[in-house]
mmCIF file as Biopython writes it, N, C-alpha, C and O atoms, coordinates in Angstrom:
data_model
#
loop_
_atom_site.group_PDB
_atom_site.id
_atom_site.type_symbol
_atom_site.label_atom_id
_atom_site.label_alt_id
_atom_site.label_comp_id
_atom_site.label_asym_id
_atom_site.label_entity_id
_atom_site.label_seq_id
_atom_site.pdbx_PDB_ins_code
_atom_site.Cartn_x
_atom_site.Cartn_y
_atom_site.Cartn_z
_atom_site.occupancy
_atom_site.B_iso_or_equiv
_atom_site.auth_seq_id
_atom_site.auth_asym_id
_atom_site.pdbx_PDB_model_num
ATOM 1   N N  . MET A ? 1  ? 9.422  233.692 152.706 1.0 0.0 1  A 1 
ATOM 2   C CA . MET A ? 1  ? 10.131 233.648 154.440 1.0 0.0 1  A 1 
ATOM 3   C C  . MET A ? 1  ? 11.274 233.165 154.335 1.0 0.0 1  A 1 
ATOM 4   O O  . MET A ? 1  ? 11.525 232.185 153.634 1.0 0.0 1  A 1 
ATOM 5   N N  . SER A ? 2  ? 12.195 233.855 155.088 1.0 0.0 2  A 1 
ATOM 6   C CA . SER A ? 2  ? 13.568 233.409 155.621 1.0 0.0 2  A 1 
ATOM 7   C C  . SER A ? 2  ? 13.792 232.719 156.347 1.0 0.0 2  A 1 
ATOM 8   O O  . SER A ? 2  ? 13.503 232.926 157.525 1.0 0.0 2  A 1 
ATOM 9   N N  . HIS A ? 3  ? 14.464 231.497 155.887 1.0 0.0 3  A 1 
ATOM 10  C CA . HIS A ? 3  ? 15.104 230.443 156.670 1.0 0.0 3  A 1 
ATOM 11  C C  . HIS A ? 3  ? 14.871 230.192 157.871 1.0 0.0 3  A 1 
ATOM 12  O O  . HIS A ? 3  ? 14.324 229.179 158.306 1.0 0.0 3  A 1 
ATOM 13  N N  . ALA A ? 4  ? 15.164 230.856 158.310 1.0 0.0 4  A 1 
ATOM 14  C CA . ALA A ? 4  ? 15.045 231.578 160.306 1.0 0.0 4  A 1 
ATOM 15  C C  . ALA A ? 4  ? 13.721 231.227 160.216 1.0 0.0 4  A 1 
ATOM 16  O O  . ALA A ? 4  ? 13.466 231.303 161.418 1.0 0.0 4  A 1 
ATOM 17  N N  . GLN A ? 5  ? 12.590 230.871 159.662 1.0 0.0 5  A 1 
ATOM 18  C CA . GLN A ? 5  ? 12.004 230.745 159.894 1.0 0.0 5  A 1 
ATOM 19  C C  . GLN A ? 5  ? 11.229 229.328 159.876 1.0 0.0 5  A 1 
ATOM 20  O O  . GLN A ? 5  ? 10.032 229.243 160.147 1.0 0.0 5  A 1 
ATOM 21  N N  . LEU A ? 6  ? 11.840 228.494 159.614 1.0 0.0 6  A 1 
ATOM 22  C CA . LEU A ? 6  ? 12.174 227.034 160.043 1.0 0.0 6  A 1 
ATOM 23  C C  . LEU A ? 6  ? 12.374 226.139 160.784 1.0 0.0 6  A 1 
ATOM 24  O O  . LEU A ? 6  ? 12.459 224.912 160.722 1.0 0.0 6  A 1 
ATOM 25  N N  . PHE A ? 7  ? 12.512 227.695 162.261 1.0 0.0 7  A 1 
ATOM 26  C CA . PHE A ? 7  ? 13.540 226.827 163.381 1.0 0.0 7  A 1 
ATOM 27  C C  . PHE A ? 7  ? 12.596 227.333 164.265 1.0 0.0 7  A 1 
ATOM 28  O O  . PHE A ? 7  ? 11.753 228.152 163.897 1.0 0.0 7  A 1 
ATOM 29  N N  . ILE A ? 8  ? 12.680 226.838 165.603 1.0 0.0 8  A 1 
ATOM 30  C CA . ILE A ? 8  ? 11.887 227.511 166.798 1.0 0.0 8  A 1 
ATOM 31  C C  . ILE A ? 8  ? 13.160 227.694 168.101 1.0 0.0 8  A 1 
ATOM 32  O O  . ILE A ? 8  ? 13.909 226.892 168.657 1.0 0.0 8  A 1 
ATOM 33  N N  . VAL A ? 9  ? 12.989 228.804 168.191 1.0 0.0 9  A 1 
ATOM 34  C CA . VAL A ? 9  ? 14.449 229.314 169.354 1.0 0.0 9  A 1 
ATOM 35  C C  . VAL A ? 9  ? 13.325 229.782 170.645 1.0 0.0 9  A 1 
ATOM 36  O O  . VAL A ? 9  ? 12.325 230.494 170.739 1.0 0.0 9  A 1 
ATOM 37  N N  . SER A ? 10 ? 14.358 228.710 171.757 1.0 0.0 10 A 1 
ATOM 38  C CA . SER A ? 10 ? 13.785 229.206 172.499 1.0 0.0 10 A 1 
ATOM 39  C C  . SER A ? 10 ? 15.273 229.459 174.014 1.0 0.0 10 A 1 
ATOM 40  O O  . SER A ? 10 ? 16.378 228.917 174.016 1.0 0.0 10 A 1 
ATOM 41  N N  . VAL A ? 11 ? 14.801 230.272 174.908 1.0 0.0 11 A 1 
ATOM 42  C CA . VAL A ? 11 ? 16.241 230.151 175.779 1.0 0.0 11 A 1 
ATOM 43  C C  . VAL A ? 11 ? 16.386 228.885 176.425 1.0 0.0 11 A 1 
ATOM 44  O O  . VAL A ? 11 ? 15.405 228.261 176.829 1.0 0.0 11 A 1 
ATOM 45  N N  . SER A ? 12 ? 17.385 228.534 176.526 1.0 0.0 12 A 1 
ATOM 46  C CA . SER A ? 12 ? 17.919 227.701 176.872 1.0 0.0 12 A 1 
ATOM 47  C C  . SER A ? 12 ? 19.267 228.393 178.569 1.0 0.0 12 A 1 
ATOM 48  O O  . SER A ? 12 ? 20.180 227.870 179.208 1.0 0.0 12 A 1 
ATOM 49  N N  . GLY A ? 13 ? 18.883 229.139 178.571 1.0 0.0 13 A 1 
ATOM 50  C CA . GLY A ? 13 ? 20.046 229.408 179.541 1.0 0.0 13 A 1 
ATOM 51  C C  . GLY A ? 13 ? 19.998 231.111 179.693 1.0 0.0 13 A 1 
ATOM 52  O O  . GLY A ? 13 ? 19.122 231.889 179.316 1.0 0.0 13 A 1 
ATOM 53  N N  . PRO A ? 14 ? 20.609 231.238 180.025 1.0 0.0 14 A 1 
ATOM 54  C CA . PRO A ? 14 ? 21.362 233.607 180.341 1.0 0.0 14 A 1 
ATOM 55  C C  . PRO A ? 14 ? 22.097 233.798 178.294 1.0 0.0 14 A 1 
ATOM 56  O O  . PRO A ? 14 ? 21.650 234.417 177.329 1.0 0.0 14 A 1 
ATOM 57  N N  . ILE A ? 15 ? 22.969 233.173 178.422 1.0 0.0 15 A 1 
ATOM 58  C CA . ILE A ? 15 ? 24.289 233.182 176.720 1.0 0.0 15 A 1 
ATOM 59  C C  . ILE A ? 15 ? 23.359 232.189 176.652 1.0 0.0 15 A 1 
ATOM 60  O O  . ILE A ? 15 ? 24.421 231.604 176.435 1.0 0.0 15 A 1 
ATOM 61  N N  . CYS A ? 16 ? 21.842 230.826 176.585 1.0 0.0 16 A 1 
ATOM 62  C CA . CYS A ? 16 ? 22.417 229.738 175.309 1.0 0.0 16 A 1 
ATOM 63  C C  . CYS A ? 16 ? 20.878 230.372 174.418 1.0 0.0 16 A 1 
ATOM 64  O O  . CYS A ? 16 ? 20.351 231.478 174.534 1.0 0.0 16 A 1 
ATOM 65  N N  . TRP A ? 17 ? 20.430 229.093 173.466 1.0 0.0 17 A 1 
ATOM 66  C CA . TRP A ? 17 ? 19.382 228.836 173.077 1.0 0.0 17 A 1 
ATOM 67  C C  . TRP A ? 17 ? 19.465 227.838 172.665 1.0 0.0 17 A 1 
ATOM 68  O O  . TRP A ? 17 ? 20.582 227.354 172.482 1.0 0.0 17 A 1 
ATOM 69  N N  . GLU A ? 18 ? 18.175 227.061 172.322 1.0 0.0 18 A 1 
ATOM 70  C CA . GLU A ? 18 ? 18.168 226.347 172.149 1.0 0.0 18 A 1 
ATOM 71  C C  . GLU A ? 18 ? 17.533 226.229 170.639 1.0 0.0 18 A 1 
ATOM 72  O O  . GLU A ? 18 ? 16.935 227.274 170.381 1.0 0.0 18 A 1 
ATOM 73  N N  . VAL A ? 19 ? 17.472 225.224 169.494 1.0 0.0 19 A 1 
ATOM 74  C CA . VAL A ? 19 ? 16.934 225.878 168.027 1.0 0.0 19 A 1 
ATOM 75  C C  . VAL A ? 19 ? 16.293 224.160 168.274 1.0 0.0 19 A 1 
ATOM 76  O O  . VAL A ? 19 ? 16.833 223.195 168.814 1.0 0.0 19 A 1 
ATOM 77  N N  . ARG A ? 20 ? 14.827 224.317 167.575 1.0 0.0 20 A 1 
ATOM 78  C CA . ARG A ? 20 ? 14.443 222.926 167.380 1.0 0.0 20 A 1 
ATOM 79  C C  . ARG A ? 20 ? 14.129 223.725 165.477 1.0 0.0 20 A 1 
ATOM 80  O O  . ARG A ? 20 ? 14.265 224.845 164.986 1.0 0.0 20 A 1 
ATOM 81  N N  . HIS A ? 21 ? 13.683 222.395 164.980 1.0 0.0 21 A 1 
ATOM 82  C CA . HIS A ? 21 ? 12.720 221.912 164.185 1.0 0.0 21 A 1 
ATOM 83  C C  . HIS A ? 21 ? 11.798 222.050 163.991 1.0 0.0 21 A 1 
ATOM 84  O O  . HIS A ? 21 ? 11.270 220.961 164.216 1.0 0.0 21 A 1 
ATOM 85  N N  . ASP A ? 22 ? 10.278 223.460 163.332 1.0 0.0 22 A 1 
ATOM 86  C CA . ASP A ? 22 ? 9.369  223.969 163.326 1.0 0.0 22 A 1 
ATOM 87  C C  . ASP A ? 22 ? 8.275  222.241 163.616 1.0 0.0 22 A 1 
ATOM 88  O O  . ASP A ? 22 ? 7.534  221.849 164.518 1.0 0.0 22 A 1 
ATOM 89  N N  . VAL A ? 23 ? 8.706  221.717 162.405 1.0 0.0 23 A 1 
ATOM 90  C CA . VAL A ? 23 ? 7.488  220.529 161.692 1.0 0.0 23 A 1 
ATOM 91  C C  . VAL A ? 23 ? 7.831  219.867 163.286 1.0 0.0 23 A 1 
ATOM 92  O O  . VAL A ? 23 ? 7.339  220.232 164.354 1.0 0.0 23 A 1 
ATOM 93  N N  . THR A ? 24 ? 8.661  218.972 163.086 1.0 0.0 24 A 1 
ATOM 94  C CA . THR A ? 24 ? 9.169  217.998 163.979 1.0 0.0 24 A 1 
ATOM 95  C C  . THR A ? 24 ? 9.328  218.382 165.066 1.0 0.0 24 A 1 
ATOM 96  O O  . THR A ? 24 ? 8.813  217.509 165.765 1.0 0.0 24 A 1 
ATOM 97  N N  . PHE A ? 25 ? 9.799  219.305 165.835 1.0 0.0 25 A 1 
ATOM 98  C CA . PHE A ? 25 ? 10.108 220.113 167.146 1.0 0.0 25 A 1 
ATOM 99  C C  . PHE A ? 25 ? 11.326 218.911 168.252 1.0 0.0 25 A 1 
ATOM 100 O O  . PHE A ? 25 ? 11.458 218.729 169.462 1.0 0.0 25 A 1 
ATOM 101 N N  . GLU A ? 26 ? 12.306 218.072 166.409 1.0 0.0 26 A 1 
ATOM 102 C CA . GLU A ? 26 ? 13.396 217.489 167.083 1.0 0.0 26 A 1 
ATOM 103 C C  . GLU A ? 26 ? 15.085 219.232 167.009 1.0 0.0 26 A 1 
ATOM 104 O O  . GLU A ? 26 ? 15.309 220.230 166.325 1.0 0.0 26 A 1 
ATOM 105 N N  . LEU A ? 27 ? 15.835 218.368 168.418 1.0 0.0 27 A 1 
ATOM 106 C CA . LEU A ? 27 ? 17.007 219.120 168.219 1.0 0.0 27 A 1 
ATOM 107 C C  . LEU A ? 27 ? 17.443 219.572 166.635 1.0 0.0 27 A 1 
ATOM 108 O O  . LEU A ? 27 ? 17.667 218.914 165.620 1.0 0.0 27 A 1 
ATOM 109 N N  . ALA A ? 28 ? 17.449 221.005 166.936 1.0 0.0 28 A 1 
ATOM 110 C CA . ALA A ? 28 ? 18.547 221.398 165.496 1.0 0.0 28 A 1 
ATOM 111 C C  . ALA A ? 28 ? 19.934 221.227 166.116 1.0 0.0 28 A 1 
ATOM 112 O O  . ALA A ? 28 ? 20.435 220.184 165.695 1.0 0.0 28 A 1 
ATOM 113 N N  . GLY A ? 29 ? 20.860 221.979 167.100 1.0 0.0 29 A 1 
ATOM 114 C CA . GLY A ? 29 ? 20.823 222.402 167.330 1.0 0.0 29 A 1 
ATOM 115 C C  . GLY A ? 29 ? 21.091 223.558 168.653 1.0 0.0 29 A 1 
ATOM 116 O O  . GLY A ? 29 ? 20.307 223.600 169.600 1.0 0.0 29 A 1 
ATOM 117 N N  . LEU A ? 30 ? 22.153 224.355 168.572 1.0 0.0 30 A 1 
ATOM 118 C CA . LEU A ? 30 ? 22.365 224.692 170.143 1.0 0.0 30 A 1 
ATOM 119 C C  . LEU A ? 30 ? 23.631 226.462 169.715 1.0 0.0 30 A 1 
ATOM 120 O O  . LEU A ? 30 ? 24.784 226.692 169.351 1.0 0.0 30 A 1 
ATOM 121 N N  . ILE A ? 31 ? 22.487 227.156 170.060 1.0 0.0 31 A 1 
ATOM 122 C CA . ILE A ? 31 ? 23.710 228.880 169.573 1.0 0.0 31 A 1 
ATOM 123 C C  . ILE A ? 31 ? 23.505 229.502 171.742 1.0 0.0 31 A 1 
ATOM 124 O O  . ILE A ? 31 ? 22.625 229.648 172.590 1.0 0.0 31 A 1 
ATOM 125 N N  . ARG A ? 32 ? 25.203 229.655 171.563 1.0 0.0 32 A 1 
ATOM 126 C CA . ARG A ? 32 ? 25.378 230.907 172.832 1.0 0.0 32 A 1 
ATOM 127 C C  . ARG A ? 32 ? 26.310 231.512 172.197 1.0 0.0 32 A 1 
ATOM 128 O O  . ARG A ? 32 ? 26.996 231.303 171.196 1.0 0.0 32 A 1 
ATOM 129 N N  . ARG A ? 33 ? 26.148 232.653 173.328 1.0 0.0 33 A 1 
ATOM 130 C CA . ARG A ? 33 ? 26.714 233.743 173.261 1.0 0.0 33 A 1 
ATOM 131 C C  . ARG A ? 33 ? 28.398 233.813 173.157 1.0 0.0 33 A 1 
ATOM 132 O O  . ARG A ? 33 ? 28.809 232.653 173.189 1.0 0.0 33 A 1 
ATOM 133 N N  . THR A ? 34 ? 29.309 234.595 173.065 1.0 0.0 34 A 1 
ATOM 134 C CA . THR A ? 34 ? 30.514 234.631 172.635 1.0 0.0 34 A 1 
ATOM 135 C C  . THR A ? 34 ? 31.216 236.051 172.998 1.0 0.0 34 A 1 
ATOM 136 O O  . THR A ? 34 ? 30.528 237.069 173.080 1.0 0.0 34 A 1 
ATOM 137 N N  . PRO A ? 35 ? 32.406 236.067 173.179 1.0 0.0 35 A 1 
ATOM 138 C CA . PRO A ? 35 ? 33.121 237.389 172.963 1.0 0.0 35 A 1 
ATOM 139 C C  . PRO A ? 35 ? 32.791 237.261 171.409 1.0 0.0 35 A 1 
ATOM 140 O O  . PRO A ? 35 ? 31.774 237.849 171.041 1.0 0.0 35 A 1 
ATOM 141 N N  . ARG A ? 36 ? 33.394 236.691 170.625 1.0 0.0 36 A 1 
ATOM 142 C CA . ARG A ? 36 ? 33.304 236.843 169.744 1.0 0.0 36 A 1 
ATOM 143 C C  . ARG A ? 36 ? 31.988 236.952 168.485 1.0 0.0 36 A 1 
ATOM 144 O O  . ARG A ? 36 ? 32.299 237.278 167.339 1.0 0.0 36 A 1 
ATOM 145 N N  . GLY A ? 37 ? 30.773 236.695 168.790 1.0 0.0 37 A 1 
ATOM 146 C CA . GLY A ? 37 ? 29.905 236.189 168.349 1.0 0.0 37 A 1 
ATOM 147 C C  . GLY A ? 37 ? 29.035 235.456 168.826 1.0 0.0 37 A 1 
ATOM 148 O O  . GLY A ? 37 ? 29.088 235.279 170.043 1.0 0.0 37 A 1 
ATOM 149 N N  . PHE A ? 38 ? 27.731 234.651 167.892 1.0 0.0 38 A 1 
ATOM 150 C CA . PHE A ? 38 ? 26.884 233.318 168.330 1.0 0.0 38 A 1 
ATOM 151 C C  . PHE A ? 38 ? 27.393 232.258 168.096 1.0 0.0 38 A 1 
ATOM 152 O O  . PHE A ? 38 ? 27.422 231.783 166.961 1.0 0.0 38 A 1 
ATOM 153 N N  . SER A ? 39 ? 27.859 231.725 169.065 1.0 0.0 39 A 1 
ATOM 154 C CA . SER A ? 39 ? 28.569 230.351 168.485 1.0 0.0 39 A 1 
ATOM 155 C C  . SER A ? 39 ? 27.835 229.666 167.887 1.0 0.0 39 A 1 
ATOM 156 O O  . SER A ? 39 ? 26.948 230.518 167.929 1.0 0.0 39 A 1 
ATOM 157 N N  . LEU A ? 40 ? 27.169 228.510 167.099 1.0 0.0 40 A 1 
ATOM 158 C CA . LEU A ? 40 ? 26.912 227.761 166.692 1.0 0.0 40 A 1 
ATOM 159 C C  . LEU A ? 40 ? 26.886 226.089 166.727 1.0 0.0 40 A 1 
ATOM 160 O O  . LEU A ? 40 ? 27.217 225.726 165.598 1.0 0.0 40 A 1 
ATOM 161 N N  . THR A ? 41 ? 26.587 224.763 167.693 1.0 0.0 41 A 1 
ATOM 162 C CA . THR A ? 41 ? 26.260 224.202 167.723 1.0 0.0 41 A 1 
ATOM 163 C C  . THR A ? 41 ? 25.627 223.274 166.669 1.0 0.0 41 A 1 
ATOM 164 O O  . THR A ? 41 ? 25.003 223.906 165.817 1.0 0.0 41 A 1 
ATOM 165 N N  . ASP A ? 42 ? 25.624 221.588 166.463 1.0 0.0 42 A 1 
ATOM 166 C CA . ASP A ? 42 ? 24.234 221.085 165.591 1.0 0.0 42 A 1 
ATOM 167 C C  . ASP A ? 42 ? 24.022 220.489 166.698 1.0 0.0 42 A 1 
ATOM 168 O O  . ASP A ? 42 ? 24.739 220.856 167.628 1.0 0.0 42 A 1 
ATOM 169 N N  . GLU A ? 43 ? 23.150 219.560 166.938 1.0 0.0 43 A 1 
ATOM 170 C CA . GLU A ? 43 ? 22.385 218.669 167.545 1.0 0.0 43 A 1 
ATOM 171 C C  . GLU A ? 43 ? 23.739 217.954 168.388 1.0 0.0 43 A 1 
ATOM 172 O O  . GLU A ? 43 ? 23.963 218.432 169.500 1.0 0.0 43 A 1 
ATOM 173 N N  . ASN A ? 44 ? 24.573 216.924 167.944 1.0 0.0 44 A 1 
ATOM 174 C CA . ASN A ? 44 ? 25.534 216.328 168.210 1.0 0.0 44 A 1 
ATOM 175 C C  . ASN A ? 44 ? 26.436 217.280 169.264 1.0 0.0 44 A 1 
ATOM 176 O O  . ASN A ? 44 ? 27.027 216.760 170.211 1.0 0.0 44 A 1 
ATOM 177 N N  . ALA A ? 45 ? 26.483 218.669 169.014 1.0 0.0 45 A 1 
ATOM 178 C CA . ALA A ? 45 ? 27.410 219.571 169.835 1.0 0.0 45 A 1 
ATOM 179 C C  . ALA A ? 45 ? 28.947 219.787 169.204 1.0 0.0 45 A 1 
ATOM 180 O O  . ALA A ? 45 ? 30.068 220.016 169.658 1.0 0.0 45 A 1 
ATOM 181 N N  . SER A ? 46 ? 28.464 219.623 168.160 1.0 0.0 46 A 1 
ATOM 182 C CA . SER A ? 46 ? 29.701 219.181 166.905 1.0 0.0 46 A 1 
ATOM 183 C C  . SER A ? 46 ? 29.378 220.861 167.115 1.0 0.0 46 A 1 
ATOM 184 O O  . SER A ? 46 ? 28.386 221.119 167.797 1.0 0.0 46 A 1 
ATOM 185 N N  . PRO A ? 47 ? 30.207 222.071 166.533 1.0 0.0 47 A 1 
ATOM 186 C CA . PRO A ? 47 ? 30.637 223.046 166.317 1.0 0.0 47 A 1 
ATOM 187 C C  . PRO A ? 47 ? 30.313 223.333 165.230 1.0 0.0 47 A 1 
ATOM 188 O O  . PRO A ? 47 ? 30.996 222.469 164.680 1.0 0.0 47 A 1 
ATOM 189 N N  . LEU A ? 48 ? 29.610 224.061 164.045 1.0 0.0 48 A 1 
ATOM 190 C CA . LEU A ? 48 ? 29.162 224.939 163.292 1.0 0.0 48 A 1 
ATOM 191 C C  . LEU A ? 48 ? 29.486 226.405 162.771 1.0 0.0 48 A 1 
ATOM 192 O O  . LEU A ? 48 ? 28.525 226.622 162.032 1.0 0.0 48 A 1 
ATOM 193 N N  . GLY A ? 49 ? 30.244 227.465 162.738 1.0 0.0 49 A 1 
ATOM 194 C CA . GLY A ? 49 ? 30.842 228.308 162.828 1.0 0.0 49 A 1 
ATOM 195 C C  . GLY A ? 49 ? 30.047 229.182 164.174 1.0 0.0 49 A 1 
ATOM 196 O O  . GLY A ? 49 ? 29.056 228.947 164.866 1.0 0.0 49 A 1 
ATOM 197 N N  . VAL A ? 50 ? 31.357 230.615 164.098 1.0 0.0 50 A 1 
ATOM 198 C CA . VAL A ? 50 ? 30.220 231.762 164.653 1.0 0.0 50 A 1 
ATOM 199 C C  . VAL A ? 50 ? 29.523 232.860 164.062 1.0 0.0 50 A 1 
ATOM 200 O O  . VAL A ? 50 ? 29.700 233.128 162.873 1.0 0.0 50 A 1 
ATOM 201 N N  . PHE A ? 51 ? 28.737 233.527 164.793 1.0 0.0 51 A 1 
ATOM 202 C CA . PHE A ? 51 ? 28.722 234.042 162.902 1.0 0.0 51 A 1 
ATOM 203 C C  . PHE A ? 51 ? 28.030 235.619 164.248 1.0 0.0 51 A 1 
ATOM 204 O O  . PHE A ? 51 ? 28.231 235.743 165.456 1.0 0.0 51 A 1 
ATOM 205 N N  . GLY A ? 52 ? 27.398 236.328 163.469 1.0 0.0 52 A 1 
ATOM 206 C CA . GLY A ? 52 ? 27.345 237.971 164.257 1.0 0.0 52 A 1 
ATOM 207 C C  . GLY A ? 52 ? 25.239 238.210 164.486 1.0 0.0 52 A 1 
ATOM 208 O O  . GLY A ? 52 ? 24.930 239.086 165.293 1.0 0.0 52 A 1 
ATOM 209 N N  . SER A ? 53 ? 24.767 237.904 164.208 1.0 0.0 53 A 1 
ATOM 210 C CA . SER A ? 53 ? 23.480 237.817 165.183 1.0 0.0 53 A 1 
ATOM 211 C C  . SER A ? 53 ? 22.943 235.995 165.068 1.0 0.0 53 A 1 
ATOM 212 O O  . SER A ? 53 ? 23.373 235.011 164.465 1.0 0.0 53 A 1 
ATOM 213 N N  . ILE A ? 54 ? 22.098 236.193 165.761 1.0 0.0 54 A 1 
ATOM 214 C CA . ILE A ? 54 ? 21.164 234.952 165.623 1.0 0.0 54 A 1 
ATOM 215 C C  . ILE A ? 54 ? 20.493 234.055 164.821 1.0 0.0 54 A 1 
ATOM 216 O O  . ILE A ? 54 ? 20.270 232.844 164.836 1.0 0.0 54 A 1 
ATOM 217 N N  . ALA A ? 55 ? 20.160 235.274 163.910 1.0 0.0 55 A 1 
ATOM 218 C CA . ALA A ? 55 ? 19.569 235.094 162.915 1.0 0.0 55 A 1 
ATOM 219 C C  . ALA A ? 55 ? 20.144 234.525 161.607 1.0 0.0 55 A 1 
ATOM 220 O O  . ALA A ? 55 ? 19.653 233.708 160.829 1.0 0.0 55 A 1 
ATOM 221 N N  . SER A ? 56 ? 21.512 235.287 161.570 1.0 0.0 56 A 1 
ATOM 222 C CA . SER A ? 56 ? 22.821 234.608 160.457 1.0 0.0 56 A 1 
ATOM 223 C C  . SER A ? 56 ? 23.011 232.873 161.175 1.0 0.0 56 A 1 
ATOM 224 O O  . SER A ? 56 ? 23.014 231.785 160.598 1.0 0.0 56 A 1 
ATOM 225 N N  . ALA A ? 57 ? 23.145 233.199 162.545 1.0 0.0 57 A 1 
ATOM 226 C CA . ALA A ? 57 ? 23.226 231.788 162.644 1.0 0.0 57 A 1 
ATOM 227 C C  . ALA A ? 57 ? 21.971 230.543 162.476 1.0 0.0 57 A 1 
ATOM 228 O O  . ALA A ? 57 ? 22.153 229.332 162.355 1.0 0.0 57 A 1 
ATOM 229 N N  . LEU A ? 58 ? 20.858 231.181 162.509 1.0 0.0 58 A 1 
ATOM 230 C CA . LEU A ? 58 ? 19.655 230.153 161.939 1.0 0.0 58 A 1 
ATOM 231 C C  . LEU A ? 58 ? 19.912 229.617 160.316 1.0 0.0 58 A 1 
ATOM 232 O O  . LEU A ? 58 ? 19.768 228.506 159.806 1.0 0.0 58 A 1 
ATOM 233 N N  . GLU A ? 59 ? 20.389 231.018 159.719 1.0 0.0 59 A 1 
ATOM 234 C CA . GLU A ? 59 ? 20.431 230.583 158.531 1.0 0.0 59 A 1 
ATOM 235 C C  . GLU A ? 59 ? 21.572 229.651 158.263 1.0 0.0 59 A 1 
ATOM 236 O O  . GLU A ? 59 ? 21.411 228.717 157.477 1.0 0.0 59 A 1 
ATOM 237 N N  . GLY A ? 60 ? 22.922 229.883 158.978 1.0 0.0 60 A 1 
ATOM 238 C CA . GLY A ? 60 ? 23.955 228.748 158.502 1.0 0.0 60 A 1 
ATOM 239 C C  . GLY A ? 60 ? 23.656 227.737 159.106 1.0 0.0 60 A 1 
ATOM 240 O O  . GLY A ? 60 ? 24.065 226.840 158.368 1.0 0.0 60 A 1 
ATOM 241 N N  . LEU A ? 61 ? 23.031 227.101 160.313 1.0 0.0 61 A 1 
ATOM 242 C CA . LEU A ? 61 ? 22.323 225.901 160.280 1.0 0.0 61 A 1 
ATOM 243 C C  . LEU A ? 61 ? 21.457 225.598 159.264 1.0 0.0 61 A 1 
ATOM 244 O O  . LEU A ? 61 ? 21.059 224.433 159.265 1.0 0.0 61 A 1 
ATOM 245 N N  . TYR A ? 62 ? 21.128 226.179 158.562 1.0 0.0 62 A 1 
ATOM 246 C CA . TYR A ? 62 ? 19.572 225.441 157.318 1.0 0.0 62 A 1 
ATOM 247 C C  . TYR A ? 62 ? 20.275 226.324 156.108 1.0 0.0 62 A 1 
ATOM 248 O O  . TYR A ? 62 ? 19.363 226.899 155.515 1.0 0.0 62 A 1 
ATOM 249 N N  . GLU A ? 63 ? 21.850 226.721 155.386 1.0 0.0 63 A 1 
ATOM 250 C CA . GLU A ? 63 ? 21.934 226.001 154.813 1.0 0.0 63 A 1 
ATOM 251 C C  . GLU A ? 63 ? 23.291 224.512 154.914 1.0 0.0 63 A 1 
ATOM 252 O O  . GLU A ? 63 ? 23.628 223.774 153.988 1.0 0.0 63 A 1 
ATOM 253 N N  . LEU A ? 64 ? 23.844 224.500 156.498 1.0 0.0 64 A 1 
ATOM 254 C CA . LEU A ? 64 ? 24.357 223.420 156.445 1.0 0.0 64 A 1 
ATOM 255 C C  . LEU A ? 64 ? 23.539 222.039 156.282 1.0 0.0 64 A 1 
ATOM 256 O O  . LEU A ? 64 ? 24.068 221.088 155.708 1.0 0.0 64 A 1 
ATOM 257 N N  . ALA A ? 65 ? 21.880 221.938 156.945 1.0 0.0 65 A 1 
ATOM 258 C CA . ALA A ? 65 ? 21.422 221.165 157.463 1.0 0.0 65 A 1 
ATOM 259 C C  . ALA A ? 65 ? 20.463 220.000 155.476 1.0 0.0 65 A 1 
ATOM 260 O O  . ALA A ? 65 ? 19.802 218.972 155.623 1.0 0.0 65 A 1 
#
């Protein structure tokens, strides 16, 4: 099982995705497309990093949780 499967990703805008925990459905973070890649913030809008793909951002979110 990929760690990305532990999250539900839904469109929140044209360049923004909301990430929720699969089991609890609590907000885990937001992913936004930027010119540098996919910016990940946690549920408190604190930056966690920029990743090359949404899947990489989800893996990063899992590692930091």
